[in-house]
C-alpha positions as CSV (number, residue, x, y, z in Angstrom):
1,X,21.7,-20.9,36.2
2,X,23.1,-23.8,34.1
3,X,25.6,-23.3,31.3
4,X,23.0,-24.3,28.8
5,X,20.5,-21.6,30.1
6,X,23.3,-19.0,30.1
7,X,24.1,-19.8,26.4
8,X,20.4,-19.7,25.5
9,X,20.1,-16.3,27.2
10,X,23.1,-15.0,25.2
11,X,21.6,-16.3,22.0
12,X,18.3,-14.6,22.9
13,X,20.1,-11.3,23.6
14,X,21.6,-11.4,20.0
15,X,18.4,-12.4,18.3
16,X,16.3,-9.7,20.2
17,X,18.9,-7.0,19.7
18,X,19.3,-7.6,16.0
19,X,15.5,-7.7,15.5
20,X,15.0,-4.4,17.4
21,X,17.8,-2.7,15.4
22,X,16.3,-3.9,12.1
23,X,12.7,-2.9,12.9
24,X,13.7,0.5,14.4
25,X,15.9,1.3,11.4
26,X,13.3,0.3,8.9
27,X,10.6,2.5,10.7
28,X,13.0,5.2,11.9
29,X,12.5,4.8,15.6
30,X,15.1,6.1,17.9
31,X,15.7,4.4,21.2
32,X,18.3,4.9,23.9
33,X,19.4,1.4,24.8
34,X,18.2,-2.2,24.9
35,X,18.2,-4.4,27.9
36,X,17.5,-8.1,28.0
37,X,16.4,-9.5,31.3
38,X,14.7,-12.3,33.1
39,X,11.6,-10.3,33.9
40,X,9.2,-12.1,36.2
41,X,5.9,-10.5,35.0
42,X,6.6,-8.6,31.8
43,X,7.5,-9.4,28.2
44,X,8.8,-6.0,27.5
45,X,8.7,-2.3,28.6
46,X,9.7,1.1,27.3
47,X,10.9,3.8,29.7
48,X,10.3,7.5,29.4
49,X,13.9,7.8,28.5
50,X,13.6,5.6,25.5
51,X,15.1,2.5,27.1
52,X,13.7,-0.8,25.8
53,X,13.6,-3.8,28.1
54,X,12.7,-7.3,26.9
55,X,12.2,-10.7,28.6
56,X,14.8,-13.0,27.1
57,X,12.1,-15.7,26.9
58,X,10.2,-14.0,24.1
59,X,12.5,-15.8,21.6
60,X,10.5,-18.9,22.5
61,X,7.4,-17.5,20.8
62,X,6.7,-17.8,17.0
63,X,8.9,-15.2,15.2
64,X,6.0,-13.0,14.2
65,X,4.8,-12.9,17.9
66,X,8.2,-12.0,19.2
67,X,8.3,-9.2,16.5
68,X,4.9,-8.0,17.7
69,X,6.2,-7.7,21.3
70,X,9.2,-5.6,20.0
71,X,6.9,-3.5,17.7
72,X,4.6,-2.9,20.7
73,X,7.4,-1.5,22.8
74,X,8.8,0.6,19.9
75,X,5.3,2.1,19.5
76,X,5.6,3.2,23.2
77,X,8.5,5.5,22.1
78,X,5.8,7.6,20.4
79,X,2.8,7.1,22.7
80,X,3.6,6.2,26.3
81,X,0.2,4.7,27.0
82,X,-2.4,2.3,25.4
83,X,-4.5,5.0,23.8
84,X,-6.2,4.7,20.4
85,X,-3.2,6.6,18.9
86,X,-0.9,4.0,20.4
87,X,-2.8,1.1,18.8
88,X,-2.9,3.0,15.5
89,X,0.9,3.2,15.8
90,X,1.1,-0.5,16.5
91,X,-1.1,-1.3,13.5
92,X,1.3,0.7,11.2
93,X,4.0,-1.7,12.3
94,X,2.0,-4.9,12.4
95,X,-1.2,-5.1,10.5
96,X,-1.9,-8.5,12.2
97,X,-1.3,-7.1,15.7
98,X,-4.7,-8.3,17.0
99,X,-4.0,-11.9,16.0
100,X,-0.5,-11.7,17.6
101,X,-1.9,-10.0,20.7
102,X,-4.6,-12.8,21.0
103,X,-1.9,-15.5,20.6
104,X,-0.1,-14.0,23.5
105,X,-3.2,-13.9,25.7
106,X,-3.9,-17.5,24.9
107,X,-0.4,-19.0,24.8
108,X,2.4,-16.9,26.4
109,X,2.0,-18.6,29.7
110,X,2.9,-21.9,28.2
111,X,6.3,-20.6,27.2
112,X,7.2,-18.7,30.3
113,X,8.1,-19.5,33.8
114,X,5.6,-17.2,35.2
115,X,1.8,-17.6,34.8
116,X,-0.7,-15.8,32.6
117,X,0.2,-12.3,31.6
118,X,-3.3,-11.1,30.9
């Protein structure tokens, strides 16, 4: 890893962490911890213990799309699946979630080192 990439990852960690903290505080979500990683096939995940994991590369996306990824994972703190109730929770957090989800399907692979995610 180059020094420039290391600096970029550290900046990403700060941006993602601050965004998670702000959104979770605003909407009263409680999580255990945040991890920022170089995930090969995921943008984010939420464990059953409330641990949030994010791919550092989501900061390359438009801000609203990065926030959508974060909100998606925060919604998993309530619903650990992709049920109708889960998507209703996501919609409470992001009324444009369908637009942002489509953007990811169409564009995320252009920003990431791995291929298509959907």
